[in-house]
C-alpha positions in Angstrom: 82.8 149.6 35.3 83.5 148.2 38.7 84.2 151.5 40.4 81.0 152.1 42.3 80.1 150.1 45.2 77.0 151.9 46.5 74.7 154.8 45.4 72.9 157.0 47.9 70.4 159.2 46.2 68.2 162.0 47.2 66.1 161.6 44.1 62.6 160.1 44.6 61.9 159.2 40.9 63.4 155.7 41.1 65.3 156.4 37.9 68.5 155.0 39.6 66.8 151.6 40.0 66.0 151.7 36.2 69.4 152.8 35.0 71.5 150.5 37.1 69.3 147.8 38.7 72.2 145.7 39.7 74.0 148.4 41.7 72.9 148.6 45.4 70.9 152.0 45.6 69.6 153.6 48.8 66.9 156.1 48.3 67.6 158.5 51.2 64.5 160.6 50.9 62.1 157.8 49.8 60.3 157.2 46.5 57.2 158.2 44.5 56.4 154.7 43.2 54.4 154.0 46.3 52.3 155.6 49.0 52.4 155.2 52.8 49.6 155.3 55.2 50.1 157.8 58.0 48.3 155.6 60.3 49.4 152.0 59.8 52.6 152.8 57.8 51.9 150.1 55.2 52.6 150.9 51.6 50.4 150.9 48.5 51.7 150.7 45.0 51.4 154.0 43.1 49.8 152.4 40.1 47.0 151.0 42.2 46.4 154.4 43.8 46.5 156.3 40.5 43.7 153.9 39.1 41.6 154.7 42.1 42.1 158.4 41.6 41.2 158.3 38.0 38.0 156.4 38.8 37.0 158.8 41.6 37.9 161.9 39.6 36.8 161.3 36.0 36.9 165.0 35.1 40.6 165.1 36.1 41.3 161.8 34.3 39.8 163.1 31.1 41.8 166.4 31.4 45.0 164.4 31.9 44.3 162.4 28.8 43.7 165.4 26.7 46.9 167.1 28.0 48.9 164.2 27.1 47.4 163.8 23.7 47.9 167.6 23.0 51.6 167.6 24.1 50.9 170.2 26.8 53.0 168.3 29.2 56.1 168.2 26.9 56.8 172.0 27.3 57.5 174.3 30.1 56.6 177.4 28.2 53.3 178.8 29.6 52.2 180.3 26.3 52.7 176.9 24.5 50.9 175.1 27.3 48.0 177.5 27.0 47.9 177.1 23.2 47.6 173.4 23.8 44.7 173.7 26.2 46.4 173.9 29.6 46.1 177.2 31.6 48.4 177.6 34.5 47.4 180.0 37.3 50.1 182.4 38.7 50.5 180.2 41.7 51.5 177.3 39.5 48.2 175.3 39.8 46.6 174.1 36.6 43.1 175.7 36.0 40.6 172.9 35.4 37.1 174.3 34.6 34.3 172.4 36.1 36.4 170.6 38.6 37.4 172.7 41.5 40.0 171.4 43.9 37.5 171.2 46.7 35.8 168.3 44.9 38.9 166.2 44.4 38.5 162.8 46.1 41.0 160.2 47.0 40.9 156.5 48.2 41.7 155.4 51.7 44.3 153.0 52.8 42.9 149.7 52.0 44.5 148.0 55.1 42.9 150.6 57.5 39.7 150.3 55.7 39.5 146.5 56.3 41.0 146.6 59.8 40.9 150.1 61.4 43.7 150.1 63.8 44.0 151.2 67.5 45.7 154.6 67.7 48.7 155.4 69.9 46.5 156.6 72.7 44.5 153.4 72.6 41.4 154.8 70.8 39.8 152.7 68.0 40.1 154.6 64.8 37.6 154.4 61.9 37.7 154.7 58.2 34.6 155.8 56.3 34.0 155.9 52.6 31.2 157.2 50.3 29.3 155.0 47.9 32.1 155.1 45.3 34.9 154.3 47.8 36.3 157.8 48.4 37.7 158.5 51.9 35.4 160.7 54.0 36.5 163.5 56.3 34.7 161.9 59.2 37.4 159.2 59.2 40.1 159.2 61.8 42.6 157.0 59.9 43.6 155.8 56.5 45.2 158.9 54.9 47.8 158.0 52.2 50.8 160.1 51.5 53.7 159.6 48.9 56.5 157.4 50.3 58.9 160.3 50.5 60.4 162.1 53.5 58.6 165.5 53.6 60.2 168.7 55.0 60.0 168.4 58.7 59.9 164.6 58.7 62.7 162.4 59.9 64.5 159.7 57.9 63.6 156.3 59.1 66.3 154.8 61.4 66.8 151.8 59.2 67.5 154.1 56.1 69.8 156.2 58.2 71.8 153.3 59.4 72.0 151.8 55.8 73.4 155.0 54.5 76.0 155.2 57.2 77.0 151.6 56.4 77.3 152.5 52.7 79.7 155.3 53.5 81.7 153.2 56.0 82.0 150.3 53.4 83.4 152.6 50.6 86.9 154.0 50.0 86.0 157.1 48.2 83.0 159.4 47.8 81.7 161.1 44.7 79.1 163.8 45.2 77.1 164.5 42.0 74.6 167.2 41.3 73.6 168.3 44.8 74.2 171.3 47.0 74.0 169.1 50.1 71.5 171.7 51.5 69.7 169.0 53.5 71.4 167.8 56.7 70.6 164.3 55.9 72.9 164.3 52.9 75.5 166.7 54.2 76.1 164.6 57.4 77.1 161.6 55.1 79.7 163.7 53.3 80.9 164.9 56.7 81.1 161.3 57.9 83.3 160.4 54.9 85.5 163.4 55.5 86.0 162.5 59.2 86.9 158.9 58.1 89.7 160.4 55.9 88.0 159.5 52.6 88.9 161.2 49.4 85.9 163.3 48.2 85.0 164.5 44.7 82.3 167.0 44.2 80.7 167.7 40.8 78.1 170.3 40.9 77.0 173.6 39.4 76.7 176.2 42.2 77.7 176.2 45.8 77.7 173.2 48.1 77.0 173.4 51.8 80.3 173.5 53.8 82.4 172.5 50.8 85.5 174.4 52.0 85.8 172.1 55.0 86.1 169.1 52.6 89.2 170.5 50.9 90.9 173.0 53.2 93.5 170.6 54.5 94.5 169.1 51.2 98.0 169.4 49.8 98.6 171.8 47.1 100.5 169.3 45.0 97.9 166.6 45.0 96.3 165.9 41.6 92.8 164.8 42.7 93.6 161.6 44.4 92.8 163.2 47.7 89.9 165.3 46.7 88.6 167.3 43.7 85.9 170.0 43.1 84.5 170.5 39.6 82.0 173.3 38.8 80.3 171.8 35.8 77.1 170.1 34.8 77.0 166.3 35.1 75.9 166.0 31.4 79.2 167.8 30.5 81.6 165.8 32.5 80.4 162.3 33.2 80.0 160.9 29.7 83.5 162.1 28.7 84.8 160.7 32.0 83.4 157.3 31.1 84.9 157.4 27.6 88.2 158.5 29.0 88.3 155.7 31.5 87.4 153.1 28.9 90.2 154.4 26.5 92.7 154.1 29.5 91.8 150.5 30.1 89.7 151.0 33.2 86.5 149.3 31.8 86.6 146.4 34.3 88.6 147.6 37.3 88.2 146.4 40.8 87.6 148.8 43.6 90.9 147.9 45.5 93.0 149.7 43.0 96.6 150.8 43.9 97.7 154.3 44.7 99.2 154.8 41.2 95.9 153.7 39.6 94.0 156.1 41.9 96.3 159.0 40.8 95.9 158.0 37.2 92.1 158.2 37.6 92.3 161.6 39.2 94.6 163.0 36.4 91.8 162.0 33.9 89.6 164.6 35.7 92.4 167.2 35.5 93.2 166.5 31.8 89.5 166.7 30.9 89.2 170.2 32.6 92.5 171.7 31.2 
C-alpha cells in the first residue's frame, strides 16, 4: 500500500520474505533456512542439512514420515498426539523407541571438512567423520548451528548497523506483536523515540519500557504522535487495511501531509471505539 518502507523482524521463520518479497526485510535475530559453521562462519542451506540428517538417522526420518502421515504434528493436544502415535515426555521431548538421543548423528561443515581452517590461536583444526559421513567427537572444528542469534550471542555488526539505518530512514515506527523484551529490539524503538519519531504499538500484554514512549504526548493528539493498542494483530490489522482502502489510501506515498497522517491515526481510533 506504500506505507511501509522497511521491516525489521525478530522472527526466524522467513515468513516475511514469503509474504512480501518486494519489501526490504531485516531479520534481526537470523533465520532457520540455513546453518552456520561455528568455526569458519560459512552457511549451509537447511534443506541440504536436513537431507544429510535423514540419511544419517533413518529411524528418526521414518518416525517423522509416520508422524506427518498420522496428523500428529497438526495438534498441540498431548492426548491427540499420543493417539496418533507420538508420545511426548514431561520435559517436552518426543519419545522415540529404539532411537535414543545419544545415537543421533549429524553432518559436519562441508567447508571445514574439505579445508580444515587454522584456529584463532594458530592451531590446525581437524574434522573427522565416520564411514557414513557423520561428524566425530574427535573433531576440533566443523560444528553447524542454526543461523539464528542464540541467547548470550551478539547480533552481527552489519545487522545492527542495517537495523539502525532502517530506523533512521523512516518517518514513523509501528511495533507489532512483540514485548520488546530483548534489548536488541528495544533499543531500536528507543532510537526512534530519541529521534522524535511517532510510535505505534500493537501488542497483547506489556511492552518493555512502553510508558517512556508515550508519557510526553499531548492529551489532545489523536494518534498522529503515538498510539498504544492492546489487541491481537489478527483482530486489528485486516480491518485496518480494509479501512485504509475504503478511505482511498491504497497507493499512498510515504511523504504524506500532516492532515493525511491525522486521518490515518483517526482510523485506528474509529476502529477501537
